N, C-alpha and C positions, 0 to 999 in steps of 0.2 A: 624522522618520523618514527613513532613507536609502532610496533607490531601489536595488533590487538590480542588480547587474552581470548583464548579459545577453551578454557576450562569447562565451559557448560556443555559443550559438544560431546555426545556419547559416540565412542568409535563406530559402533554399529550404524550410526547415522550416515556414515560415508559409504554404506552399501548403496545409498539412494541419492546422495549430493557429492560433487566433486571435492574431494580432499585438497586443501591447499598444498601446493607442490612448488617446484622450481620456479615455474612460469608465474605463479601468483606473487611470488616474493620478489621476482624481477620486475614485475609491474610496480610494486611498493618501492623498490629501490629507484625505479625511474621517475616516480612521483617525488621521492625525497631528493633525488639529484636536480630535479626542476623546481624545487620548493620556492625559491626566491622568485623565479618567473611566475609561478603561481600566485605568490603573495601579491605581486604587482597586478595581478588580474582581479584581485579581491572577489573572489568567486561567490555566489549567492546560492545558486541552484546547481548541484551536482549529480550526476547519473552514472551509475554503472549498469551496462547491458550485460546480462547473464552473470549475475553476482554469485552464484554458487553459495559458498559458506558465509560470504560477506566480509572475508578479511580485507579486501582491497578497498572497497568503499567505506569500510568502518575506519581504516587508517587514515584515509583522506580526511573523513569527518573528525577524527582525533586531532588532526593537524590544523583544521579549520572549524573550530567550535561553533562559530557564527553562521555556518553555511546550512542550508536544508539539503540533505542527501536522499536521493530516490535511487532505488534499484529495480531492475525487472529480471525475471527469469520464466522460461516456459515449464520449469519444474516447479510445482507448488511447494514441495518439501524444500527446495533451496530458497524459496522466498521465505518460508517460515524460519529456516535457519539464519538467514540474514538478518532477520529482524531480531532475533534472539542475539546474535553477535554484536549488533549495534546498540541494543538495550543494556547487554552485559558490560559494554565499554562506554556507556552514557552518551552515545551518539544519536543525534535527532535524524532519524530515517524512516521512510515509509517503502515498503516493497510491493511490487505490483506483479502479479501473475499475467504475463503478456508475451507476445512475440515481438522480441527486439524492442523497438521504442514506437511502435506503430500508433499507439493511442494517445500520445502526449500532444500538448499545445505546440505550435510551431516556435522555433527560434527562441527558446527559453533557457536552454542550459549552457552555463558559463564553462562547465567541464563535463565531457563525456569519456568514459573509460570502457574499453572492451577487450577482454581476453577471450577470444572466440574459440568455438570448436575448429581447431586447425589441423586436425590429423586428416591425412590424405585417404579417403575411404570411397566405397561405391556410393553414388548419389542416392541409392535406396535407403543407405543407413542414415541419411540426413532427415531432420524434421520430426524426430521423436520428442516426447516431453518427459522422458525419465532421464537417468544419468548418462545416457548415450548422447544426449543433446549437449553435453559438456565437451565432447570430443570428437565426434563424427563430423568432418567438415566436407565431405563430398570431393568432387574434382577439384584439384590442386589445394585441398583443405579449405577451400574459399567460398564455398557455396553461400554459407551463412553471412561470413564477412561481406561479400559483395552486396548482399541485400541491405546490410546495415549502411554501406558506404553510400548508397543512393539516398538514404534518409538523413544523413549527416548534415547536408546543406539546409534542411528544412528545420531540424531540431536543435542545432547548435546556434547560440547567439552569436551576433555579429563579431563580437570580440572574444568569441569563445575558443577553446582548444580541445582537440580530440586525441586521445591516447589510444594506440592499437598495438597489441602485442602479436607478432607473427613469427613463423619459423621460415628458413630459406625455402623450404618446399613449397610455401605459399607464393613465392615469386614476389617478394616485396617491391621491386622496381615497378611491377604492373600496378600495384595499389597506389604508388606514388603518382603514376601516370593518370590513373582514374580520378584521383583526388586533385591533380593539377587541372584536369578538365572541368572541375567545379570550382576552380579558382582559389584552391588552398596551396600554400606552401607547406614544406615538410622538412624535418630533421630526425635523424636517429639519436634517440636519447641515450639508449644503453644497449649493449650487445654482449651476449655470454654464450659459451659453449657448454651445454649440458648433456652429459653423456654423448649421444651421437646426434644431438639436436643443436643447431644454431639459432638460439632466440634472440629476437630484438624487440624494441619498444620504439615506434615511431610516433612522432606527434605532428598533428596538422592544424593549421591556423591560417587565417586571412592576413 
């Protein structure tokens, strides 16, 4: 998979939108590692929740040019940047300013991707709509993630797949148990130590 060009982005824009970092590129690497599996799914509708700069969903759209990509973000500036990134890389995408995936039709998405706000913080820091929304995860760094987990059974197509990036502090085994309760199997696609963080990408499917 190609990494999207980002020459259109002014460095000052990253004062307001999460700048692509090791976690972003680990998620792209996970999708690349799973590329043959994804091709076997022949995805039509793909969604990234909390797209930030848009590099991850754009990378997926570049690999699957016949898909229609959607993204969401509570940060309006992130939505604008995602649309710019997709357009700059000739990817068919629309970006929606919304909370997680709350407003979408049920069971539509073949692929859902989420690089959540996973930093362990006080709960009061969660729920913003500026750049803090990209990292403040509340208790266990999981308050936002757990809300999306409850939506996945309703938003993912029956044959769909959900990719989720976590760190060890998020207690991934608990996430696996939650998704097992919804009837999903799970696999660890990729794992990497980044400075003092153990980052991993899980995939969930029926």
